[in-house]
N, C-alpha and C positions, 0 to 999 in steps of 0.2 A: 224727227218722228219719235225717237225714244223719249224726249222730254215731254211728250204728250202722255206717256204712260207712267213715268216715274215721278214721284213727288219729292223723295228725299233718299239719300244714301249716306249711311254712317259706317266708317271703317274703324275697327278696333284692332290694335296689334297687341297680342299677348304671346302665349305659347303657340297660339294659332292666330291666323288672320280671320277676323269675323267681319262679314259684310252684311249689314242690315239694309235691305231695300224696301222702301215704302212706296207702294204704287198708289195712283189715284184711285179713289173708291175704297180706301182704307184697308186694302189687302197688303200684307207684308210677307217678306221672305227673308230668311237668314241663311247665308252661305258661309261655310267655314272650310278652310284648307290649311295645310301645314305652312308654317312661316318659311319663306325661302332662305337658303343659306347665304351668308355674307360672302363677299368676294374671296376673302381669305379662307373661309371654310370650304368653299366650292373648289378652290385650287390647291388645297392642302394635299401633299403627297402621302401615300400610305406608309405606315411605320415600317412595314416589311421592306419597302423599296429603299427608304432612308437607311435602314439597318444594313441592307445588302451593299449600299453605296459606301457606308462607313467601313464595312469589312473589306471591300475592294480597294479603298483608298489607303489601306495599310500597306498594300503591295504595288499599287499602280498610281500613275499621275492622273490629273483631271481628264486629259485627252483620251487616255486608255480606258478610263471608266466610262466616258461618254460613248466611245466606240463599242464597248462591250454591251452597254444598255441598248444602243441603237441596233446592234446585231440581234438582240433578244426581242426587238420590236417595240421597245418602250418609246413613247412619244410624250413630249411636254405639251403645255397648253396650246391649243390651236392645231394640234396634230403635227407640230414641227419636230424635227429630230433634236435629240439632246446635244448640247454643246458643252465644251469644257467650262465656259463661264457659268452655265446653268448648274453644272456639277458643283462648282465652287460655292454658289449661293445656297445649294441644298446643304452642303457640308459646313459652311461657316458658323451657323448658330450652335451647332453641337460640339464645337471644339473650342 
């Protein structure tokens, strides 16, 4: 049914995503929205959390840091509790 209304669609990716829709009968509409974040950008941890983790790792091991963050209610991707292995992956690039 939609194909009876739409003649052509053009997608342009720049700083924003631009969708140019050309309808039958020469009417057109331009839609724009912010470009979605990449997977890495959407899963990036806040710098305050990483800094707090680094500070705690000076006195505690990975398991203790994971426990402390879980007690504070911190969750990793998917709403799962933080594990010692996850703490190690947060910490590894900075050391």
